[in-house]
mmJSON file of the N, C-alpha and C atoms, coordinates in Angstrom:
{"data_MODEL":{"atom_site":{
"group_PDB":["ATOM","ATOM","ATOM","ATOM","ATOM","ATOM","ATOM","ATOM","ATOM","ATOM","ATOM","ATOM","ATOM","ATOM","ATOM","ATOM","ATOM","ATOM","ATOM","ATOM","ATOM","ATOM","ATOM","ATOM","ATOM","ATOM","ATOM","ATOM","ATOM","ATOM","ATOM","ATOM","ATOM","ATOM","ATOM","ATOM","ATOM","ATOM","ATOM","ATOM","ATOM","ATOM","ATOM","ATOM","ATOM","ATOM","ATOM","ATOM","ATOM","ATOM","ATOM","ATOM","ATOM","ATOM","ATOM","ATOM","ATOM","ATOM","ATOM","ATOM","ATOM","ATOM","ATOM","ATOM","ATOM","ATOM","ATOM","ATOM","ATOM","ATOM","ATOM","ATOM","ATOM","ATOM","ATOM","ATOM","ATOM","ATOM","ATOM","ATOM","ATOM","ATOM","ATOM","ATOM","ATOM","ATOM","ATOM","ATOM","ATOM","ATOM","ATOM","ATOM","ATOM","ATOM","ATOM","ATOM","ATOM","ATOM","ATOM","ATOM","ATOM","ATOM","ATOM","ATOM","ATOM","ATOM","ATOM","ATOM","ATOM","ATOM","ATOM","ATOM","ATOM","ATOM","ATOM","ATOM","ATOM","ATOM","ATOM","ATOM","ATOM","ATOM","ATOM","ATOM","ATOM","ATOM","ATOM","ATOM","ATOM","ATOM","ATOM","ATOM","ATOM","ATOM","ATOM","ATOM","ATOM","ATOM","ATOM","ATOM","ATOM","ATOM","ATOM","ATOM","ATOM","ATOM","ATOM","ATOM","ATOM","ATOM","ATOM","ATOM","ATOM","ATOM","ATOM","ATOM","ATOM","ATOM","ATOM","ATOM","ATOM","ATOM","ATOM","ATOM","ATOM","ATOM","ATOM","ATOM","ATOM","ATOM","ATOM","ATOM","ATOM","ATOM","ATOM","ATOM","ATOM","ATOM","ATOM","ATOM","ATOM","ATOM","ATOM","ATOM","ATOM","ATOM","ATOM","ATOM","ATOM","ATOM","ATOM","ATOM","ATOM","ATOM","ATOM","ATOM","ATOM","ATOM","ATOM","ATOM","ATOM","ATOM","ATOM","ATOM","ATOM","ATOM","ATOM","ATOM","ATOM","ATOM","ATOM","ATOM","ATOM","ATOM","ATOM","ATOM"],
"id":[1,2,3,4,5,6,7,8,9,10,11,12,13,14,15,16,17,18,19,20,21,22,23,24,25,26,27,28,29,30,31,32,33,34,35,36,37,38,39,40,41,42,43,44,45,46,47,48,49,50,51,52,53,54,55,56,57,58,59,60,61,62,63,64,65,66,67,68,69,70,71,72,73,74,75,76,77,78,79,80,81,82,83,84,85,86,87,88,89,90,91,92,93,94,95,96,97,98,99,100,101,102,103,104,105,106,107,108,109,110,111,112,113,114,115,116,117,118,119,120,121,122,123,124,125,126,127,128,129,130,131,132,133,134,135,136,137,138,139,140,141,142,143,144,145,146,147,148,149,150,151,152,153,154,155,156,157,158,159,160,161,162,163,164,165,166,167,168,169,170,171,172,173,174,175,176,177,178,179,180,181,182,183,184,185,186,187,188,189,190,191,192,193,194,195,196,197,198,199,200,201,202,203,204,205,206,207,208,209,210,211,212,213,214,215,216],
"type_symbol":["N","C","C","N","C","C","N","C","C","N","C","C","N","C","C","N","C","C","N","C","C","N","C","C","N","C","C","N","C","C","N","C","C","N","C","C","N","C","C","N","C","C","N","C","C","N","C","C","N","C","C","N","C","C","N","C","C","N","C","C","N","C","C","N","C","C","N","C","C","N","C","C","N","C","C","N","C","C","N","C","C","N","C","C","N","C","C","N","C","C","N","C","C","N","C","C","N","C","C","N","C","C","N","C","C","N","C","C","N","C","C","N","C","C","N","C","C","N","C","C","N","C","C","N","C","C","N","C","C","N","C","C","N","C","C","N","C","C","N","C","C","N","C","C","N","C","C","N","C","C","N","C","C","N","C","C","N","C","C","N","C","C","N","C","C","N","C","C","N","C","C","N","C","C","N","C","C","N","C","C","N","C","C","N","C","C","N","C","C","N","C","C","N","C","C","N","C","C","N","C","C","N","C","C","N","C","C","N","C","C","N","C","C","N","C","C"],
"label_atom_id":["N","CA","C","N","CA","C","N","CA","C","N","CA","C","N","CA","C","N","CA","C","N","CA","C","N","CA","C","N","CA","C","N","CA","C","N","CA","C","N","CA","C","N","CA","C","N","CA","C","N","CA","C","N","CA","C","N","CA","C","N","CA","C","N","CA","C","N","CA","C","N","CA","C","N","CA","C","N","CA","C","N","CA","C","N","CA","C","N","CA","C","N","CA","C","N","CA","C","N","CA","C","N","CA","C","N","CA","C","N","CA","C","N","CA","C","N","CA","C","N","CA","C","N","CA","C","N","CA","C","N","CA","C","N","CA","C","N","CA","C","N","CA","C","N","CA","C","N","CA","C","N","CA","C","N","CA","C","N","CA","C","N","CA","C","N","CA","C","N","CA","C","N","CA","C","N","CA","C","N","CA","C","N","CA","C","N","CA","C","N","CA","C","N","CA","C","N","CA","C","N","CA","C","N","CA","C","N","CA","C","N","CA","C","N","CA","C","N","CA","C","N","CA","C","N","CA","C","N","CA","C","N","CA","C","N","CA","C","N","CA","C","N","CA","C","N","CA","C","N","CA","C"],
"label_alt_id":[null,null,null,null,null,null,null,null,null,null,null,null,null,null,null,null,null,null,null,null,null,null,null,null,null,null,null,null,null,null,null,null,null,null,null,null,null,null,null,null,null,null,null,null,null,null,null,null,null,null,null,null,null,null,null,null,null,null,null,null,null,null,null,null,null,null,null,null,null,null,null,null,null,null,null,null,null,null,null,null,null,null,null,null,null,null,null,null,null,null,null,null,null,null,null,null,null,null,null,null,null,null,null,null,null,null,null,null,null,null,null,null,null,null,null,null,null,null,null,null,null,null,null,null,null,null,null,null,null,null,null,null,null,null,null,null,null,null,null,null,null,null,null,null,null,null,null,null,null,null,null,null,null,null,null,null,null,null,null,null,null,null,null,null,null,null,null,null,null,null,null,null,null,null,null,null,null,null,null,null,null,null,null,null,null,null,null,null,null,null,null,null,null,null,null,null,null,null,null,null,null,null,null,null,null,null,null,null,null,null,null,null,null,null,null,null],
"label_comp_id":["UNK","UNK","UNK","UNK","UNK","UNK","UNK","UNK","UNK","UNK","UNK","UNK","UNK","UNK","UNK","UNK","UNK","UNK","UNK","UNK","UNK","UNK","UNK","UNK","UNK","UNK","UNK","UNK","UNK","UNK","UNK","UNK","UNK","UNK","UNK","UNK","UNK","UNK","UNK","UNK","UNK","UNK","UNK","UNK","UNK","UNK","UNK","UNK","UNK","UNK","UNK","UNK","UNK","UNK","UNK","UNK","UNK","UNK","UNK","UNK","UNK","UNK","UNK","UNK","UNK","UNK","UNK","UNK","UNK","UNK","UNK","UNK","UNK","UNK","UNK","UNK","UNK","UNK","UNK","UNK","UNK","UNK","UNK","UNK","UNK","UNK","UNK","UNK","UNK","UNK","UNK","UNK","UNK","UNK","UNK","UNK","UNK","UNK","UNK","UNK","UNK","UNK","UNK","UNK","UNK","UNK","UNK","UNK","UNK","UNK","UNK","UNK","UNK","UNK","UNK","UNK","UNK","UNK","UNK","UNK","UNK","UNK","UNK","UNK","UNK","UNK","UNK","UNK","UNK","UNK","UNK","UNK","UNK","UNK","UNK","UNK","UNK","UNK","UNK","UNK","UNK","UNK","UNK","UNK","UNK","UNK","UNK","UNK","UNK","UNK","UNK","UNK","UNK","UNK","UNK","UNK","UNK","UNK","UNK","UNK","UNK","UNK","UNK","UNK","UNK","UNK","UNK","UNK","UNK","UNK","UNK","UNK","UNK","UNK","UNK","UNK","UNK","UNK","UNK","UNK","UNK","UNK","UNK","UNK","UNK","UNK","UNK","UNK","UNK","UNK","UNK","UNK","UNK","UNK","UNK","UNK","UNK","UNK","UNK","UNK","UNK","UNK","UNK","UNK","UNK","UNK","UNK","UNK","UNK","UNK","UNK","UNK","UNK","UNK","UNK","UNK"],
"label_asym_id":["A","A","A","A","A","A","A","A","A","A","A","A","A","A","A","A","A","A","A","A","A","A","A","A","A","A","A","A","A","A","A","A","A","A","A","A","A","A","A","A","A","A","A","A","A","A","A","A","A","A","A","A","A","A","A","A","A","A","A","A","A","A","A","A","A","A","A","A","A","A","A","A","A","A","A","A","A","A","A","A","A","A","A","A","A","A","A","A","A","A","A","A","A","A","A","A","A","A","A","A","A","A","A","A","A","A","A","A","A","A","A","A","A","A","A","A","A","A","A","A","A","A","A","A","A","A","A","A","A","A","A","A","A","A","A","A","A","A","A","A","A","A","A","A","A","A","A","A","A","A","A","A","A","A","A","A","A","A","A","A","A","A","A","A","A","A","A","A","A","A","A","A","A","A","A","A","A","A","A","A","A","A","A","A","A","A","A","A","A","A","A","A","A","A","A","A","A","A","A","A","A","A","A","A","A","A","A","A","A","A","A","A","A","A","A","A"],
"label_entity_id":["1","1","1","1","1","1","1","1","1","1","1","1","1","1","1","1","1","1","1","1","1","1","1","1","1","1","1","1","1","1","1","1","1","1","1","1","1","1","1","1","1","1","1","1","1","1","1","1","1","1","1","1","1","1","1","1","1","1","1","1","1","1","1","1","1","1","1","1","1","1","1","1","1","1","1","1","1","1","1","1","1","1","1","1","1","1","1","1","1","1","1","1","1","1","1","1","1","1","1","1","1","1","1","1","1","1","1","1","1","1","1","1","1","1","1","1","1","1","1","1","1","1","1","1","1","1","1","1","1","1","1","1","1","1","1","1","1","1","1","1","1","1","1","1","1","1","1","1","1","1","1","1","1","1","1","1","1","1","1","1","1","1","1","1","1","1","1","1","1","1","1","1","1","1","1","1","1","1","1","1","1","1","1","1","1","1","1","1","1","1","1","1","1","1","1","1","1","1","1","1","1","1","1","1","1","1","1","1","1","1","1","1","1","1","1","1"],
"label_seq_id":[1,1,1,2,2,2,3,3,3,4,4,4,5,5,5,6,6,6,7,7,7,8,8,8,9,9,9,10,10,10,11,11,11,12,12,12,13,13,13,14,14,14,15,15,15,16,16,16,17,17,17,18,18,18,19,19,19,20,20,20,21,21,21,22,22,22,23,23,23,24,24,24,25,25,25,26,26,26,27,27,27,28,28,28,29,29,29,30,30,30,31,31,31,32,32,32,33,33,33,34,34,34,35,35,35,36,36,36,37,37,37,38,38,38,39,39,39,40,40,40,41,41,41,42,42,42,43,43,43,44,44,44,45,45,45,46,46,46,47,47,47,48,48,48,49,49,49,50,50,50,51,51,51,52,52,52,53,53,53,54,54,54,55,55,55,56,56,56,57,57,57,58,58,58,59,59,59,60,60,60,61,61,61,62,62,62,63,63,63,64,64,64,65,65,65,66,66,66,67,67,67,68,68,68,69,69,69,70,70,70,71,71,71,72,72,72],
"pdbx_PDB_ins_code":[null,null,null,null,null,null,null,null,null,null,null,null,null,null,null,null,null,null,null,null,null,null,null,null,null,null,null,null,null,null,null,null,null,null,null,null,null,null,null,null,null,null,null,null,null,null,null,null,null,null,null,null,null,null,null,null,null,null,null,null,null,null,null,null,null,null,null,null,null,null,null,null,null,null,null,null,null,null,null,null,null,null,null,null,null,null,null,null,null,null,null,null,null,null,null,null,null,null,null,null,null,null,null,null,null,null,null,null,null,null,null,null,null,null,null,null,null,null,null,null,null,null,null,null,null,null,null,null,null,null,null,null,null,null,null,null,null,null,null,null,null,null,null,null,null,null,null,null,null,null,null,null,null,null,null,null,null,null,null,null,null,null,null,null,null,null,null,null,null,null,null,null,null,null,null,null,null,null,null,null,null,null,null,null,null,null,null,null,null,null,null,null,null,null,null,null,null,null,null,null,null,null,null,null,null,null,null,null,null,null,null,null,null,null,null,null],
"Cartn_x":[-19.131,-18.687,-18.663,-19.208,-19.267,-17.99,-17.26,-16.04,-16.387,-15.628,-15.859,-15.137,-15.797,-15.185,-14.029,-12.944,-11.786,-12.086,-11.949,-12.196,-10.84,-10.642,-9.379,-9.339,-8.213,-8.032,-7.935,-8.812,-8.788,-7.754,-7.174,-6.138,-4.785,-4.056,-2.762,-1.718,-0.471,0.62,0.895,1.755,2.122,2.724,3.61,4.231,3.186,2.239,1.194,0.297,-0.074,-0.903,-0.141,1.154,1.953,2.028,2.255,2.314,0.945,-0.105,-1.469,-1.836,-1.43,-1.731,-0.652,0.397,1.508,2.098,2.436,3.01,4.476,5.34,6.738,6.91,7.919,8.173,8.384,9.122,9.412,8.154,7.154,5.887,5.138,5.15,4.488,5.233,6.556,7.368,7.084,6.975,6.698,5.334,4.329,2.989,2.994,3.855,3.956,4.879,5.583,6.569,7.686,8.183,9.314,10.332,11.533,12.577,12.21,12.566,12.251,12.774,13.922,14.438,13.541,12.905,11.974,10.757,10.255,9.122,9.541,10.738,11.244,11.251,11.646,11.619,10.192,9.236,7.832,7.404,7.826,7.474,8.149,9.383,10.117,9.615,9.104,8.628,7.261,6.241,4.931,4.298,4.709,4.141,4.542,5.555,6.018,5.33,4.426,3.722,2.763,2.784,1.901,0.475,-0.454,-1.852,-1.969,-1.266,-1.279,-0.779,0.349,0.912,-0.025,-0.645,-1.573,-2.766,-3.25,-4.381,-4.003,-2.824,-2.357,-2.15,-1.555,-1.341,-2.659,-3.67,-4.987,-5.548,-5.345,-5.787,-5.02,-3.715,-2.881,-3.309,-3.53,-3.877,-5.37,-6.151,-7.596,-8.251,-7.971,-8.546,-8.833,-9.339,-9.561,-8.305,-8.037,-6.887,-6.977,-8.19,-8.402,-8.014,-7.893,-7.54,-6.035,-5.268,-3.813,-3.334,-2.577,-2.025,-0.712,-0.711,0.487,1.277,0.869,1.549,1.96,2.954,3.426,3.967],
"Cartn_y":[30.4,29.465,28.056,27.106,25.718,25.008,24.398,23.682,22.434,22.218,21.045,19.843,18.707,17.48,17.105,16.684,16.263,14.909,14.829,13.588,12.963,11.741,11.057,10.605,10.865,10.445,8.93,8.28,6.824,6.324,7.229,6.848,6.99,5.878,5.875,5.229,5.621,4.977,3.619,2.836,1.544,1.734,2.715,2.994,3.351,4.199,4.629,3.466,2.602,1.437,0.5,0.286,-0.608,-0.069,1.238,1.854,1.802,2.078,2.07,0.691,-0.358,-1.732,-2.299,-1.511,-1.91,-3.256,-3.356,-4.582,-4.358,-5.31,-5.187,-5.504,-4.906,-5.124,-6.603,-7.304,-8.712,-9.58,-9.228,-9.984,-9.759,-8.539,-8.235,-8.922,-8.862,-9.511,-11.015,-11.623,-13.066,-13.378,-12.569,-12.779,-12.607,-11.707,-11.487,-12.496,-13.287,-14.248,-13.558,-12.453,-11.718,-11.448,-11.104,-10.748,-9.409,-9.204,-7.924,-6.699,-6.832,-5.695,-5.396,-6.434,-6.236,-5.453,-5.815,-5.047,-3.611,-3.431,-2.083,-1.259,-1.891,-1.215,-0.853,-1.698,-1.385,-0.11,0.04,1.255,2.479,2.285,3.403,3.736,2.729,2.898,2.248,2.778,2.125,2.035,2.886,2.844,1.571,0.847,-0.387,-1.648,-1.515,-2.666,-3.242,-4.562,-5.214,-5.307,-5.617,-5.78,-6.93,-8.029,-9.178,-8.748,-8.045,-7.586,-6.604,-5.728,-4.75,-5.449,-6.498,-7.262,-7.93,-8.511,-9.158,-8.11,-6.977,-5.913,-5.42,-5.291,-4.859,-5.872,-7.146,-8.181,-8.072,-7.884,-7.758,-6.554,-5.426,-4.181,-4.082,-5.075,-5.097,-3.817,-3.543,-2.366,-2.731,-1.779,-1.96,-1.493,-2.086,-1.667,-0.171,0.303,1.719,2.651,2.123,2.939,3.059,2.368,2.454,3.455,4.438,5.443,4.91,4.526,4.002,5.102,6.34,7.456,8.456,8.084,8.844,10.2],
"Cartn_z":[12.382,11.361,11.959,11.235,11.696,11.26,12.207,11.813,11.01,9.961,9.124,9.728,9.661,10.162,9.258,9.878,9.102,8.48,7.172,6.455,6.144,6.628,6.371,4.924,4.278,2.899,2.848,2.082,2.017,1.015,0.229,-0.726,-0.06,0.02,0.685,-0.221,-0.041,-0.75,-0.106,-0.732,-0.152,1.232,1.377,2.682,3.726,3.327,4.259,4.667,3.719,4.054,4.982,4.69,5.535,6.963,7.084,8.418,9.097,8.326,8.861,9.42,8.708,9.137,10.063,10.292,11.177,10.762,9.487,8.943,8.588,8.898,8.5,7.009,6.418,4.99,4.666,5.533,5.223,5.214,6.008,6.01,4.697,4.211,2.94,1.799,1.833,0.798,0.752,1.912,1.977,1.356,1.655,1.094,-0.428,-0.913,-2.358,-3.031,-2.197,-2.685,-3.448,-2.864,-3.441,-2.328,-2.718,-1.759,-1.111,0.163,0.815,0.056,-0.602,-1.375,-2.581,-3.119,-4.234,-3.754,-2.571,-2.034,-1.744,-1.227,-0.965,-2.257,-3.365,-4.665,-5.075,-4.697,-5.005,-4.281,-3.031,-2.29,-2.905,-3.39,-4.003,-5.404,-6.11,-7.49,-7.654,-6.993,-7.011,-8.398,-9.305,-10.654,-11.402,-10.904,-11.548,-11.018,-10.069,-9.49,-10.531,-10.668,-11.642,-11.093,-11.958,-11.549,-10.55,-10.794,-9.88,-8.5,-8.459,-7.191,-6.491,-7.258,-6.689,-6.043,-6.686,-6.142,-4.821,-4.775,-3.544,-2.447,-2.806,-1.819,-1.236,-2.07,-1.576,-0.581,-0.844,0.097,1.411,1.321,2.52,3.352,2.682,3.374,3.703,3.262,3.493,2.973,1.716,1.059,-0.395,-1.134,-2.566,-3.301,-4.448,-5.254,-5.541,-5.767,-6.097,-4.95,-3.737,-2.585,-2.367,-3.219,-3.131,-4.171,-3.721,-4.628,-5.188,-6.467,-7.107,-7.822,-7.65,-8.305,-7.247,-6.459,-5.302,-5.701],
"occupancy":[1.0,1.0,1.0,1.0,1.0,1.0,1.0,1.0,1.0,1.0,1.0,1.0,1.0,1.0,1.0,1.0,1.0,1.0,1.0,1.0,1.0,1.0,1.0,1.0,1.0,1.0,1.0,1.0,1.0,1.0,1.0,1.0,1.0,1.0,1.0,1.0,1.0,1.0,1.0,1.0,1.0,1.0,1.0,1.0,1.0,1.0,1.0,1.0,1.0,1.0,1.0,1.0,1.0,1.0,1.0,1.0,1.0,1.0,1.0,1.0,1.0,1.0,1.0,1.0,1.0,1.0,1.0,1.0,1.0,1.0,1.0,1.0,1.0,1.0,1.0,1.0,1.0,1.0,1.0,1.0,1.0,1.0,1.0,1.0,1.0,1.0,1.0,1.0,1.0,1.0,1.0,1.0,1.0,1.0,1.0,1.0,1.0,1.0,1.0,1.0,1.0,1.0,1.0,1.0,1.0,1.0,1.0,1.0,1.0,1.0,1.0,1.0,1.0,1.0,1.0,1.0,1.0,1.0,1.0,1.0,1.0,1.0,1.0,1.0,1.0,1.0,1.0,1.0,1.0,1.0,1.0,1.0,1.0,1.0,1.0,1.0,1.0,1.0,1.0,1.0,1.0,1.0,1.0,1.0,1.0,1.0,1.0,1.0,1.0,1.0,1.0,1.0,1.0,1.0,1.0,1.0,1.0,1.0,1.0,1.0,1.0,1.0,1.0,1.0,1.0,1.0,1.0,1.0,1.0,1.0,1.0,1.0,1.0,1.0,1.0,1.0,1.0,1.0,1.0,1.0,1.0,1.0,1.0,1.0,1.0,1.0,1.0,1.0,1.0,1.0,1.0,1.0,1.0,1.0,1.0,1.0,1.0,1.0,1.0,1.0,1.0,1.0,1.0,1.0,1.0,1.0,1.0,1.0,1.0,1.0,1.0,1.0,1.0,1.0,1.0,1.0],
"B_iso_or_equiv":[0.0,0.0,0.0,0.0,0.0,0.0,0.0,0.0,0.0,0.0,0.0,0.0,0.0,0.0,0.0,0.0,0.0,0.0,0.0,0.0,0.0,0.0,0.0,0.0,0.0,0.0,0.0,0.0,0.0,0.0,0.0,0.0,0.0,0.0,0.0,0.0,0.0,0.0,0.0,0.0,0.0,0.0,0.0,0.0,0.0,0.0,0.0,0.0,0.0,0.0,0.0,0.0,0.0,0.0,0.0,0.0,0.0,0.0,0.0,0.0,0.0,0.0,0.0,0.0,0.0,0.0,0.0,0.0,0.0,0.0,0.0,0.0,0.0,0.0,0.0,0.0,0.0,0.0,0.0,0.0,0.0,0.0,0.0,0.0,0.0,0.0,0.0,0.0,0.0,0.0,0.0,0.0,0.0,0.0,0.0,0.0,0.0,0.0,0.0,0.0,0.0,0.0,0.0,0.0,0.0,0.0,0.0,0.0,0.0,0.0,0.0,0.0,0.0,0.0,0.0,0.0,0.0,0.0,0.0,0.0,0.0,0.0,0.0,0.0,0.0,0.0,0.0,0.0,0.0,0.0,0.0,0.0,0.0,0.0,0.0,0.0,0.0,0.0,0.0,0.0,0.0,0.0,0.0,0.0,0.0,0.0,0.0,0.0,0.0,0.0,0.0,0.0,0.0,0.0,0.0,0.0,0.0,0.0,0.0,0.0,0.0,0.0,0.0,0.0,0.0,0.0,0.0,0.0,0.0,0.0,0.0,0.0,0.0,0.0,0.0,0.0,0.0,0.0,0.0,0.0,0.0,0.0,0.0,0.0,0.0,0.0,0.0,0.0,0.0,0.0,0.0,0.0,0.0,0.0,0.0,0.0,0.0,0.0,0.0,0.0,0.0,0.0,0.0,0.0,0.0,0.0,0.0,0.0,0.0,0.0,0.0,0.0,0.0,0.0,0.0,0.0],
"pdbx_formal_charge":[null,null,null,null,null,null,null,null,null,null,null,null,null,null,null,null,null,null,null,null,null,null,null,null,null,null,null,null,null,null,null,null,null,null,null,null,null,null,null,null,null,null,null,null,null,null,null,null,null,null,null,null,null,null,null,null,null,null,null,null,null,null,null,null,null,null,null,null,null,null,null,null,null,null,null,null,null,null,null,null,null,null,null,null,null,null,null,null,null,null,null,null,null,null,null,null,null,null,null,null,null,null,null,null,null,null,null,null,null,null,null,null,null,null,null,null,null,null,null,null,null,null,null,null,null,null,null,null,null,null,null,null,null,null,null,null,null,null,null,null,null,null,null,null,null,null,null,null,null,null,null,null,null,null,null,null,null,null,null,null,null,null,null,null,null,null,null,null,null,null,null,null,null,null,null,null,null,null,null,null,null,null,null,null,null,null,null,null,null,null,null,null,null,null,null,null,null,null,null,null,null,null,null,null,null,null,null,null,null,null,null,null,null,null,null,null],
"auth_seq_id":[1,1,1,2,2,2,3,3,3,4,4,4,5,5,5,6,6,6,7,7,7,8,8,8,9,9,9,10,10,10,11,11,11,12,12,12,13,13,13,14,14,14,15,15,15,16,16,16,17,17,17,18,18,18,19,19,19,20,20,20,21,21,21,22,22,22,23,23,23,24,24,24,25,25,25,26,26,26,27,27,27,28,28,28,29,29,29,30,30,30,31,31,31,32,32,32,33,33,33,34,34,34,35,35,35,36,36,36,37,37,37,38,38,38,39,39,39,40,40,40,41,41,41,42,42,42,43,43,43,44,44,44,45,45,45,46,46,46,47,47,47,48,48,48,49,49,49,50,50,50,51,51,51,52,52,52,53,53,53,54,54,54,55,55,55,56,56,56,57,57,57,58,58,58,59,59,59,60,60,60,61,61,61,62,62,62,63,63,63,64,64,64,65,65,65,66,66,66,67,67,67,68,68,68,69,69,69,70,70,70,71,71,71,72,72,72],
"auth_comp_id":["UNK","UNK","UNK","UNK","UNK","UNK","UNK","UNK","UNK","UNK","UNK","UNK","UNK","UNK","UNK","UNK","UNK","UNK","UNK","UNK","UNK","UNK","UNK","UNK","UNK","UNK","UNK","UNK","UNK","UNK","UNK","UNK","UNK","UNK","UNK","UNK","UNK","UNK","UNK","UNK","UNK","UNK","UNK","UNK","UNK","UNK","UNK","UNK","UNK","UNK","UNK","UNK","UNK","UNK","UNK","UNK","UNK","UNK","UNK","UNK","UNK","UNK","UNK","UNK","UNK","UNK","UNK","UNK","UNK","UNK","UNK","UNK","UNK","UNK","UNK","UNK","UNK","UNK","UNK","UNK","UNK","UNK","UNK","UNK","UNK","UNK","UNK","UNK","UNK","UNK","UNK","UNK","UNK","UNK","UNK","UNK","UNK","UNK","UNK","UNK","UNK","UNK","UNK","UNK","UNK","UNK","UNK","UNK","UNK","UNK","UNK","UNK","UNK","UNK","UNK","UNK","UNK","UNK","UNK","UNK","UNK","UNK","UNK","UNK","UNK","UNK","UNK","UNK","UNK","UNK","UNK","UNK","UNK","UNK","UNK","UNK","UNK","UNK","UNK","UNK","UNK","UNK","UNK","UNK","UNK","UNK","UNK","UNK","UNK","UNK","UNK","UNK","UNK","UNK","UNK","UNK","UNK","UNK","UNK","UNK","UNK","UNK","UNK","UNK","UNK","UNK","UNK","UNK","UNK","UNK","UNK","UNK","UNK","UNK","UNK","UNK","UNK","UNK","UNK","UNK","UNK","UNK","UNK","UNK","UNK","UNK","UNK","UNK","UNK","UNK","UNK","UNK","UNK","UNK","UNK","UNK","UNK","UNK","UNK","UNK","UNK","UNK","UNK","UNK","UNK","UNK","UNK","UNK","UNK","UNK","UNK","UNK","UNK","UNK","UNK","UNK"],
"auth_asym_id":["A","A","A","A","A","A","A","A","A","A","A","A","A","A","A","A","A","A","A","A","A","A","A","A","A","A","A","A","A","A","A","A","A","A","A","A","A","A","A","A","A","A","A","A","A","A","A","A","A","A","A","A","A","A","A","A","A","A","A","A","A","A","A","A","A","A","A","A","A","A","A","A","A","A","A","A","A","A","A","A","A","A","A","A","A","A","A","A","A","A","A","A","A","A","A","A","A","A","A","A","A","A","A","A","A","A","A","A","A","A","A","A","A","A","A","A","A","A","A","A","A","A","A","A","A","A","A","A","A","A","A","A","A","A","A","A","A","A","A","A","A","A","A","A","A","A","A","A","A","A","A","A","A","A","A","A","A","A","A","A","A","A","A","A","A","A","A","A","A","A","A","A","A","A","A","A","A","A","A","A","A","A","A","A","A","A","A","A","A","A","A","A","A","A","A","A","A","A","A","A","A","A","A","A","A","A","A","A","A","A","A","A","A","A","A","A"],
"auth_atom_id":["N","CA","C","N","CA","C","N","CA","C","N","CA","C","N","CA","C","N","CA","C","N","CA","C","N","CA","C","N","CA","C","N","CA","C","N","CA","C","N","CA","C","N","CA","C","N","CA","C","N","CA","C","N","CA","C","N","CA","C","N","CA","C","N","CA","C","N","CA","C","N","CA","C","N","CA","C","N","CA","C","N","CA","C","N","CA","C","N","CA","C","N","CA","C","N","CA","C","N","CA","C","N","CA","C","N","CA","C","N","CA","C","N","CA","C","N","CA","C","N","CA","C","N","CA","C","N","CA","C","N","CA","C","N","CA","C","N","CA","C","N","CA","C","N","CA","C","N","CA","C","N","CA","C","N","CA","C","N","CA","C","N","CA","C","N","CA","C","N","CA","C","N","CA","C","N","CA","C","N","CA","C","N","CA","C","N","CA","C","N","CA","C","N","CA","C","N","CA","C","N","CA","C","N","CA","C","N","CA","C","N","CA","C","N","CA","C","N","CA","C","N","CA","C","N","CA","C","N","CA","C","N","CA","C","N","CA","C","N","CA","C","N","CA","C","N","CA","C","N","CA","C"],
"pdbx_PDB_model_num":[1,1,1,1,1,1,1,1,1,1,1,1,1,1,1,1,1,1,1,1,1,1,1,1,1,1,1,1,1,1,1,1,1,1,1,1,1,1,1,1,1,1,1,1,1,1,1,1,1,1,1,1,1,1,1,1,1,1,1,1,1,1,1,1,1,1,1,1,1,1,1,1,1,1,1,1,1,1,1,1,1,1,1,1,1,1,1,1,1,1,1,1,1,1,1,1,1,1,1,1,1,1,1,1,1,1,1,1,1,1,1,1,1,1,1,1,1,1,1,1,1,1,1,1,1,1,1,1,1,1,1,1,1,1,1,1,1,1,1,1,1,1,1,1,1,1,1,1,1,1,1,1,1,1,1,1,1,1,1,1,1,1,1,1,1,1,1,1,1,1,1,1,1,1,1,1,1,1,1,1,1,1,1,1,1,1,1,1,1,1,1,1,1,1,1,1,1,1,1,1,1,1,1,1,1,1,1,1,1,1,1,1,1,1,1,1]
}}}
């Protein structure tokens, strides 16, 4: 049997992208121009992120919006 190569899932949650890029919450909050607690709420409730915020987050994480899982 041939072992299959492990394919990394390119879809990540906000928490996973932040950890992957090794970015602190306060740096992301500053880029979004929101309070750090507001960004924390985004990680807890990603389905509430606006299209504008999602676009900025994709730029911060250097990914496509489609690669962010907003339905944790």
